[in-house]
MIZABA-230615 format. One record per residue: residue in three letters; x, y, z of N, C-alpha, C in turn. Coordinates in steps of 0.1 Angstrom, whole numbers, plus 2048, in hexadecimal, padded with zeros to 3 digits. Example, Ala and Ser with C-alpha at 12.3 -4.5 7.8 and 13.67 -1.06 7.14 Angstrom:
2
ala8847C784E87B7D384E8847DF84E;ser8807EA8478897F584788180084F;
***
This chain:
350
unk7556F15847556FC58374E705585;unk74A71358673E71B58573D724575;unk74872257074572E562741725554;unk74372E54B747739549740745552;unk73174555772974C55B72874D569;unk72775157071F75058271475B583;unk70C7595847017675846FF76A595;unk7037705976FE7775A46EF77B5A6;unk6E77745AC6D977B5AF6D77865BB;unk6CB7905B56C97995C16C07905C9;unk6BA7965D16B078D5DB6A67985D9;unk69A7915D769079A5D46887995DF;unk67D7A55E06737A45F26677A45ED;unk6607A25F56527A55F264C7B45F9;unk6467BB5FB6407C46026417C460E;unk6427B86156477B66236537B462A;unk65B7B561E66B7B161D6707A5620;unk66879B61E66B78D61D66D78B610;unk67478160F67A77C6036707785F8;unk66F77C5EF66677A5E266776E5D5;unk6637625DC66B7535D76687525C8;unk65B7585C56587535B866075E5AB;unk66676E5B366C7755A867A76F5A8;unk67F76C5B268E7665B568D7555AF;unk68774E5AE6887445A2682748597;unk67A75359167D75958768975E57F;unk69276358A69E76A5856A875A585;unk6A775458C6AF7475886AB74257C;unk69F73F57D6A07345706A073F55F;unk6A074B5646A27535566B3752557;unk6B97515606CB75355F6CC749557;unk6C873D5606CA72C5556CB72B54E;unk6B872F54A6B67305376BD73852E;unk6C67425316CD74E52A6DD74E529;unk6E07435306F074052F6F673E53C;unk6F173F5466F873F5526FD730558;unk70973055871072355A70D71E56C;unk70D72757270972857E705733587;unk6FD72E5916F673B5986F773A5A5;unk6FD7495A96FE74F5B76F47555BF;unk6F074F5CE6EC7585D76EF75F5DE;unk6EB76B5EA6F07675F27047765F4;unk7017745E970E7815E670A7895E9;unk7157985E77137A35E77067AD5E1;unk7027A65D56F47AA5CC6E67A55D4;unk6EE79B5DB6E37965E36DF7995EF;unk6E77A45F56E27AA6036E579E60D;unk6EE79460D6EF7886156ED790628;unk6FA79A6266FA7A06376ED7A5639;unk6E37AB6336DA7B06346CA7A463A;unk6D079663B6C778E63C6C4783645;unk6BA78264F6BB77D65C6C2768652;unk6C176265F6CA75765A6BD74D652;unk6AF74F6556A674464F6A074C640;unk6A175B64069F75B6306A975A626;unk6B875762C6C47556246C2744622;unk6BB73A6276BB7306256AC73061E;unk6A673561F69B73461669D739609;unk6A57436066AA7485F76B273C5F1;unk6BA7395FB6C472B5F26BC71D5F0;unk6AF7185FA6A57115F169F7125E9;unk69B7215E36937295DC69A7255CE;unk6A572A5CC6B17285C36B27195BE;unk6B57115CB6B67005C66AE6FA5C0;unk69E6FF5C36946FA5BB6976FF5B0;unk69D7035A769F70759B6A86FE594;unk6B870659A6C46FE5986C26EF597;unk6BE6EB59F6BE6DA59D6B66D2597;unk6AA6DB5916A66D45826B06D8579;unk6B76DF5756BB6E156B6D26DF56D;unk6D06D657D6E06D257D6E86DF57B;unk6E26EA5806ED6F557D6F56FA58F;unk6FE6FC58C7066FF59E7017075A1;unk6FE7095AF6F97115B97007165C5;unk70C7205BF7117265CC7107325D7;unk70C7315E27057395ED70E73E5F8;unk7087485F8716753602713752614;unk71F74C618718747624725750630;unk72775E62B73176663572A76D63E;unk73076C64872C77465673477865E;unk73077C66873D78667174077F67B;unk73C77367D74976868574375D682;unk74B75168875074368074473D681;unk73C74069073473469272873768A;unk72474368471974867B71A74466D;unk72A74366972D73B65C72872F65D;unk72D72666672771966771D715669;unk70F71F67070471A66A70172365F;unk70772A65570372B64B708721640;unk71371B63F719710638711703639;unk7086FF6497036F46486F66F7643;unk6F07046436E470863A6E370862D;unk6EE70A62A6EF70961E6EF701616;unk6F56F561A6F96EB6146E76E0617;unk6E36E46226D66D96216CC6E061A;unk6CD6F16186C56F760C6C46F15FE;unk6D36ED5FB6D36E95EE6DF6EF5E3;unk6E56FB5ED6F36FA5E46FB6F55E2;unk7066F35D770F6EE5D271D6F05D9;unk7196FC5D872A7025DE72570E5E5;unk7307135ED72E7205FB7387275F4;unk7347335F573E7415F573E744600;unk74A74460474D74E61575775A616;unk74D76161474E773618757776624;unk76377862676C77D63176778A638;unk75978B63E74E79664175879A653;unk75A7A765175F7AE65B75E7B9664;unk7577BE66E7567C76767667CF678;unk76C7CA67F77B7CA6807847C4678;unk7897C866C7917C266479A7B9669;unk7987AC65D79C7A26617AC79D661;unk7B579966A7C37976657C578A65C;unk7D17896557D078064A7CF76F651;unk7D577265F7D87676667C7763669;unk7C176B66D7B17656717A876466B;unk7AE76A6597A576264D7AA75864B;unk7B574E6507B774464B7B173D653;unk7B07406617AA73366979C736664;unk79374265F78773F65D784733653;unk78E73864478E72E63A79171C63F;unk7977216487A071164B797708654;unk78E70D65C78370666877370665D;unk77570F65276A70964F76C6FF641;unk77870163B77A6FA62E77B6E6635;unk7826E66437836DB64A7756D7648;unk7666D964E75D6D16507506D3642;unk7566DA63A74A6DF6317476CF625;unk73C6D06257386C36187336C760E;unk7376D460C7386DD5FE7456E35FB;unk7486E35EC7536EC5EB7566FC5EF;unk75E7035F075D70E5F67667145EF;unk7607225EB76872D5E076C73A5EB;unk77373C5E977D7495F07797555E9;unk7747635F276876F5ED7777775EF;unk7777815E578578B5E277B7975DF;unk77979F5E776E7AC5E47747B65EE;unk77A7BC5F17817C45F87767CF5FA;unk76E7D45F17627DC5F17597DB5FC;unk7547D05FD74C7CB6097567C2613;unk75C7BE6157637B761D76D7C1624;unk7747C86217807D262278A7C4625;unk78F7BA61C7997B661C79D7B260F;unk7A87B26097AF7B45FC7B47A1600;unk7B379A5FA7BC78E5F77C77915ED;unk7D478F5F27E178F5E97DF7815E2;unk7E177E5D47E776F5CD7EA7685D4;unk7F776B5DF7FC7645E87F675B5F3;unk7EB7675F67E17615FD7D87595FE;unk7D275D5EF7CA74E5EB7CC7455E6;unk7DE7435E37E57375DE7E67335EE;unk7E87375F47EC72D6057E172860A;unk7D272F6057C472A60B7BE71D605;unk7C57205F47C47155EC7CA7055EF;unk7D37085F87D66FB5FD7CA6F360A;unk7C46FC60E7BA6F36177B06F060F;unk7AE6E56167A26D86117976E060F;unk78C6D85FF7846E05FF77E6EC5F9;unk78D6F35F37896FB5F17866FD5DF;unk77D7035D67796FE5CC78170A5C3;unk7807165C978671D5C078272E5C5;unk7837355BA7847475C077974C5BD;unk7737585BE76D7665BA77776F5BF;unk77F7745B378E77C5B978678A5B5;unk7937955B379079E5AC7A27A55A5;unk7A07A85A17A97AD5947AC7BB58E;unk7B67C158C7B77D158B7B47D457E;unk7B77C75747B97CC5647B87BC55F;unk7B97BD5527BC7AB54E7C97A754F;unk7D47B154E7E17A95547E47A3561;unk7D87AE5697DA7A75767D3798576;unk7C879656D7C07885717CC77D56E;unk7D67825637DF7775607E677156A;unk7ED7835747FB77F57A7F477A586;unk7E577A58C7E17715947DE762593;unk7DA7615877D67515867E674B585;unk7EE75457A7FB74B57B80374B58D;unk80175059680775659F80574B5A8;unk7F47495AB7EE73D5B27F17305AC;unk7F072C59F7F471E59880371C59B;unk80D72659F8197235A081A71F5B0;unk8137235B48137215C480D7175C8;unk8037105C48007045CA7FB6F75BC;unk7FA6EC5C67F76E15BD7EB6DF5B8;unk7E36E15BD7CF6E45BB7D06E45AB;unk7C96DC5A57CB6DC59A7BD6DF595;unk7B06DF59C7A56DF59479D6EA59D;unk7A76F65A27A07025A679670E59A;unk78B71059E78371959A78B727595;unk79572D58B79373A58F78C747589;unk78574959377974F58E77D764594;unk77376E58B77B77858C76E78358B;unk76878D59575D79359176179D58E;unk7597A85877597B65827547B8576;unk7477C157D73E7C156C7467C8560;unk7527D056375A7D75567657C9555;unk7667C05577717B855576E7AB54D;unk75C7A654B75879B54776079353C;unk76579953176879752477B794529;unk77F79D52E78E79E537790790540;unk78378D547786782551788775547;unk78277353C77E76753578976752E;unk78F7725227967735197A4770523;unk7A477352D7B476F5367B476253C;unk7A875F5387A974B53F7A7744549;unk7A074F54E79474C55E790743556;unk78973A56277973255D76F73B562;unk77374656876074757076475456F;unk75875C56675376C56B74A76B575;unk74877257E73F77458A73B78058B;unk72D78058672678D581714790589;unk71679C58F70879C5916FC7A1585;unk7057A75786FF7AA56D6F979F568;unk6FD79356C6FB7875676ED78456B;unk6E97875776DE78357E6D078C57D;unk6D67985766CD7A056E6CA7A555E;unk6D07A155C6D27A354B6DF793547;unk6D67885466DE77B5446E177C535;unk6DC77E52B6DE77B51C6E978A519;unk6ED79451E6F979C51C703791520;unk70878D52C71278A53171577C52D;unk70877552870976651F710768510;unk71177250A71277D4FE71F77D4FE;unk72678750872F78B50B738780511;unk73877551973E76751E74375D512;unk73775C50F7387554FD74075E4F3;unk74176A4F174A76A4E775876F4ED;unk75D76C4FB7687704FE77075F502;unk7657535057697475027707454F3;unk76974D4ED76B7464DB7767504DA;unk77875B4DC7817654DB79175C4E1;unk78F7544E979E74F4EE7A174A4DC;unk79E7484D67A27424C879F7444BE;unk7977524BE7907594B37937654B4;unk79676F4B079977C4B378E7894B1;unk78A7814A477A7874A07727854AF;unk76F77D4B576977A4BE76E7834C9;unk77A7834D077F7894DA77B7984DA;unk77F79F4CC7797AD4CA76F7AC4CB;unk7637A24CB7557A74CF74E7A74DC;unk75979E4DF75879F4ED7617AC4F7;unk7697B24F07717BB4F87657CB4F4;unk75D7C74E97577D44E774D7D44EF;unk7417C74EF73C7C74F973A7C9507;unk7487C450D7497CC51774E7DC518;unk7537E050F7577F050F7477FA511;unk73D7EE5067327F650672B7F8518;unk7327ED51F7287EF5287337F9533;unk73880152E73D80A538737813540;unk72B81753572482054372081D54F;unk71C81054B71180A55171980A560;unk72680555C72F800564737807572;unk73381256D73881F570730820579;unk72382257871782458371481858E;unk71C80B58E71A80259172580059C;unk73180A59773E80F5A373881B5AB;unk73081F5A672D82D5AE7268285B6;unk71981F5B670E8205BC7118115C1;unk7178085BF7177F85C370F7F15BE;unk7127E35BB70A7DA5B16FC7D95B8;unk6FA7DA5C66EA7D85CA6DF7E05CA;unk6E27EF5C86DC7F95C36DD7F75B6;unk6E57F45AE6E17F75A16DC7EC597;unk6DE7E059E6D57D55996CA7D559D;unk6C17DC5A86B57DB5A96B07E65A0;unk6B77F459C6B27FC5946B07F9583;unk6BC7EE5806B97E95766AB7E1572;unk6A97DB57C6A17D05826927DA57B;unk68E7E15846897EE5836857F5574;unk6917F856D6927FD56168E7F4558;unk68B7E655868B7D954F67A7D6554;unk6767DB56066B7D55606687CA568;unk6717C85766727BC57E6717C458B;unk6667BC5926677C45A266F7BD5AA;unk67A7C35B26817BA5BD67F7C05C7;unk6787CA5C66737CF5D667A7D75DA;unk6797DD5E96837E25ED6907DE5F1;unk69B7E85EF6A57E65F86A47E1606;unk6AB7DA60D6AC7D86196AF7E5624;unk6A97EB6296AB7F862F6BA7F363C;unk6BF80063C6C280D6356C480C626;unk6C88026206C88066136BF80B60A;unk6BF8146016B481B5FB6B681B5ED;unk6AB81A5E26B481F5D56BB82A5D2;unk6C182B5C76C68325BF6C383E5C2;unk6CB8475BF6C285C5BF6BB8595B2;unk6AF8635AE6AB8665A26B3865597;unk6BC86F5986C68715946D0865588;unk6D785E5946DA85358E6D4849588;unk6C98495896BA83F5846BD844575;unk6BD8545736BB85C5656CB85A55E;unk6D48585666E285255A6DE84555C;unk6DA83A5636DB82F55F6D4829556;unk6C88315506BA8335456C783353B;unk6CB83E53C6D78435336DE83752B;unk6E58305366F08275356EB81E52D;unk6E08165306D68115306D680E521;unk6D381951C6CD82050E6D981D504;unk6E28215086EC8205036F38124FF;unk6F180C50B6FA7FF5076EF7F94FD;unk6E07F94FC6DD7F44F16DA7F94E3;unk6E48024E26E58084D66F38044D0;unk6FC8024DB7097FF4D77087F34D4;unk7007E84DE7007DC4D96F87D74CF;unk6F07DF4C66E97DA4BB6F47E04B0;unk6FD7EA4B07067F34AA7137E34A7;unk7147DE4B07217CE4B27177C74A9;unk70B7C74B07077B94AA7077BC499;unk7067C54957007C74887107C6480;unk71A7CD4857297C847F72F7BC480;unk72A7B448C72D7AB48D72879D482;unk71B79E48171479947671B7A0466;unk71E7AA46471F7AF45972F7AA458;unk7387A446274779F45E74179445F;unk73A78D46573677D461733777452;unk72978544D726782440732782435;unk73B78C43774579042D75578B433;unk75378043D76177543E764770434;unk77176E43677676442A77C756433;unk77E74A42F78474641E77A744419;unk77874940777074540076D7343FE;unk7627303F97627213F875871E3EC;unk75B7193E075571A3D67537223D3;unk75472E3D17567393C974A7433D4;unk74573F3DE7407463EB7457483F8;unk7427553FD74875740A74874C412;unk74B74641E74874042674F744437;unk74274B43B74174F44774B747454;unk75074F45975C74446674F740472;unk75073247A74373248274D73348E;unk75073E4957527414A374B7394AF;unk7427384A87397294B674271B4B9;unk75171D4B275770A4B176170B4B9;unk76671B4C077071B4C976B7134D5;unk77970C4D57757014E677E7074F2;unk77870A4FD78070D50978C70650B;unk79870A50F7A06FD5107A16F751A;unk79B6F652679B6EA53078C6E3531;unk7846E952F7766E153276D6E4523;unk7636E05237586DD51B7536EC517;unk7526EC50A7516FD503745700507;unk74670E50B739717510734716504;unk72571B50B71971F5027217274F6;unk7187234E971E72C4E071A73C4DC;unk7267414D57247524D77217554C8;unk71175C4C87097604C070576F4BE;unk70B7784B97097834BD6F77874B5;unk6ED78E4C26E47904C26DF79E4C5;unk6D579E4BF6D07AF4C06CF7AF4D3;unk6D17BC4D56CC7C24E46BA7BE4E6;unk6BB7BD4F16AC7B54F46A57C0501;
***
C-alpha cells in the first residue's frame, strides 16, 4: 500500500539542465519527514517524458538512497511510447531501487483498449515489482473506465491504481464496481486530484496521489490525517473538508496551468530552486504568478483561521469529566483496513 499520501516529486535541474541530486534528495527527505507515506518520481509533475533514459535512472537512484534508509515505498514512472522502452524503463527502475512502478499508457496515436490490455499484460507478466495502473486522461489522452480497470486487475502483479474521479460519489462508485468485478483482495485504490484529497480518503480510498505533497507535504499530511480520523469522527471530517476547500484558489491554478508549472512556481515562491523546466516548457506567466501569490496568502490565512477554530472547539468539547471539560482526542481514529495513519493535529500554517 502506498497511502494514505503518495508524494509526487518534481525533478530539479541544475543550470546545465542535468538532475540536481542534492535538491531532489532534500525534497525526498522533507516529504518523508512531514508525513508522505510513499514517494513517487517520474510522474507528470516530474516531467518524465522530457527526460533521457540515463537521467530517469539517476533520478530513481537518488530518491532510493533516501527512501531505502526510511523504509519508504518508492514508485517510479516507466511509461514510454513503445513497449520496448517501457521494458527498458522497468528494468532500470528495478535495479535503481524502485519498489513499485507506475505505468502510464503514453501514446502519440491514441491507443485502443485491446492495445492497452496487451501493453499491461506484457509488462505484468515479467515485472519483478508490482505495477500501478495510471489513469490521467489529461496527459495520456486515454480514460480508463472502471470496468476496464477491473479487467486489468486480473493480470498478475497489479498493485493498484492511480485513478481519477469526477466527484466524491464517483470515487465510491469506481471502488465498488472494481471490487465487485475482481477477486483481487490486496489492490491499492488510489486517486489523484489536488482538489479532492479529503474526499478521496473520506470515501475509503487507500491513497491520495498528490503533486502538492511533493512540495507542501505538511499541508497534505494534515488534510490526510484529518480525513482518516474523519472516517469515525465528523468534526475531523469537517476540518479535512474545510482545509480542502481552502485549497480551491490554488487548485484552480493547477487546473489552468498544469501541475508541473504550478509546482515549480510554488517552489520558487517558497524559496526552493528547482531550476528551469525542460524546453519547450516555460514558467507560468507573470500575471499567473501574481495570482499564485494571492492564492498562497489566502490559503495561509484560511489555515490559521481553521486551526484556531479547531483548537477552540477541542477546548470546549464535551463530555465533562469530574466537573471539567474533557476534549475529544481525534487522533485515536483507526483506518479500517490497516494500521492507523499519522495523527491529526491542527497546526499553524507554515
